N, C-alpha and C positions, 0 to 999 in steps of 0.2 A: 417439439414446438418450434415454429419458425422464428428466427431471430429478427427483431424489429430493427430497422435502419435508423440511425441517428440523423435527424434533420432539424434539430432544435434551433440551429443558427443559420438555416438555409435561406431564410427570407430576411430582408432588412428589418431591424427592430427600431421602433420609434423611441423606446426608452430602454437603456441598458441597465439591467439589474445584476447584482453580484451572483455569481454561480452558486448554486446550492443543490444538494443531493435530494431533490424532491421527486414526486411521482413521475414527472416527465423524464427525468434523467434515469430513474430506476427502470423505466420501460425500455430504454434503449442502451442501458449501460454496457452489456456485453459487446455490442457492436461499437460503441463509442470508445471503450478502452482498448480494444484490439486495433482499431484504426488510428488511435492517437498516441499510443505508447509503444515505441519500438521494442521488440523482444518480450512483450508482456507474457505471452504464453510460455516462453522459455523460462522466464523468471518464476512463474507460478510452479511449473513442474520441478524446477531445481530447488525451490523452497521445500517441496516435499522430500527431496533427497537429503537436504541439509537437516530437516527435522528428524528424519529416520536415523541419521547418524548421531544426533545430539540429544534426542529425547531420552529421558531417564525414567525408569520404572517408578510408579507411584507419584508422578509429578503432573503439573499442569502445563499445557502449551497455550499461549495467548495469541490471538489474531486481533490486533488492535486497529480499529478502522477497517472492519472486515468487509464492508460493502455487501455483496451478495454471497460471500463465503467461499470464493474460489480458492484462497489460500488454505482455509480450514479443510476443504475437501481434499486438496492435494496432500496436506499433512495426514489426514485420516487414512488415505489410501496407502501411505508409506510406513507410518509408525507401527511397530510391532512390540513395543514394550508393554508389560502388564500394568494394569491399574493406572493408565495414562489417559487424560482427557483433554479436550480442547475447549477453551472459553473464547468465543468470538464476540467482539464488542463493536457497536456502531451507534452513533447518535441520531441516525436517520430512521424514524419509524417505518418509512416506506421500504428502505433497504432491508431492514430486519424482517419485515413481514414477507417480502419476496424471497429473501435468503432462506427463511425457514421452509418455504414451499419447495425450493430447490433441494435443500438438505433432505427433506422427507423422501425425495425420489432416489437418493443414493441407495443402491441395492446391497451394498456391503458395509453396513454400519459397525465396523469393527471397533472403532474408538468413539466414545461418547462425545458429542459436540453440543454445547449450550450456547445459543445465540442470545445476547443481552443487548437491549436498547438502553444505552447510557452514555454519559460523557466519559470518554476513556481516561480523562485526567482525574476522575473521581473513583475509578475502579481500583480495588486493591489487587496488587500484583504480589503473589506469594507462592512459595514452593514451585517455582517455575524452572523448567529446563530449556524451553524455547519460547521466545517472544518475537513476534513479527510486527513491524510497522511498514506495511507495503504501500508506499505513496500516501502516507498519512501525516507524518511529521510536518510536511510542507504546508498543511492547513492549520497547524497550531501556531499561535502568535510567537514570533521568535524569542521574546523575552521569557516565555514559559517552557521552552524546549529543554533546557538543561535540567530543570526540576523533574520533568517527565522521564528523561533518560536516567537520572539518578534514582528515581523510584523503581524503574525497571531493573536497574542494576541491583538495588537492594533486595528485590523480590526474586532474583535468580539464584539458583543453586550454584555452587562452585562447578565450573565446567559447562555451565549453561551458556546459551548464545542469544544475542539479539540480531535479527536480520532486519536491516534498514534499507529500504528502496526509496529513492527520491529522484525527482527531476532536479538537476544540479545547474548551478550558475558557474561562470568563469570570471576570474578577476581581470583578465586581459580582454579588452573590448574586441580585438580581432578574433580571438577564440570564441567569445560569446556569440558574435555575429555568425561565425562559421557553423557552430552547432545549431543555432536557431534556424538558420537557413536550411540545413540538412533535415531538421525536424519538420519544417514546413514542407519541404519536398516529399518527405515520407507521408505526410498527411494528404498532400495533393495526389500522390501515387495511390492512396487508398480512397480516393473519390471525394475528398473535401474540396470545396471551392475556396478561393481567396477570401470571399465574404465570410464564409463560415469560420475560417482560420482567424480572421481579424476580429470578428465579433466574440468568439469564444475567448480569445486572448484578452479582450477588454473586460469580459465578465469575470475572468480569473485573476486579474492583476492585483486586486485588493485582498483577495482571500487565499491565494496560493503564493507563498513567497519562497522561492528556491534559494539555496545557499551553496557555497562552493564545497567541493569534496574535502578540502583542507579544514573548513569550518566544522563539518560533520566529524571528521577524524579527531580534531582537537577536543570537541565536546565529548566524544566517547571516551577519550583518554582522561578528561577532567572528571568524568563520572566514575572512573575507576576501572574500566575495562583493560585487561592485560594486553589485548591485541585487537586490531581491526584490519580486515583485508577487503579490498575491492575484488569481488568475484564476478561481477557483471557490469559492462557498460556498453551502451549503444547510443551514439550521439550524446545528447545531454540528459540521458537517463541512466541511473547507476544503482547498484545494490552492494551493500557492505555486510559483512558478518563480523560481529564483535564477540569475543569470548571472555567470560568472567574467570 
């Protein structure tokens, strides 16, 4: 099937509404995410490798904020532990509906995947060996983030991991500007116009709130994780792995 091109913000908008994962976004999401997030494909494939290393027999793996299920598919293709399953959660009905269609096309369903339409903050995390928040925490109100990380920690088995990918901020204005400009250059190189970049930034500014790498690391430590390591960064996009 031909991938649809993201042109949601290509024309001037009379009224700017907050970004949401609705049918319009779902239709172009694969194109949007690849052209907007540096290293996205590498992050996805390496999450599969991390999951294969840390998945435990008889446990659950969680993909929280799963969108179309790219992380779930990457984990499914790599995990070889017996009696292991994947629970993929997203609060967008359109994402879940489309994700289930894509999941059904996977020709090697070695690990069961259940896609659930729900608020991830209300989902029970239990008997988990791998939990993934791939560009998800940034959409959770900051005051609620520690409680979510604490629930994940409590639901992980000893030796289990949390993979946390986020757009990050920088406390120093010079570094913040440097990385923002590089990200905008990345998007321009992928065909986005300055109008598209500006309008999408305005749509996201109230619903996606990035934090510094230090803030994420301090929160992981406060939740009880014994260690956290930065395993990927490209411009202002990063991924951490934290071990219980």
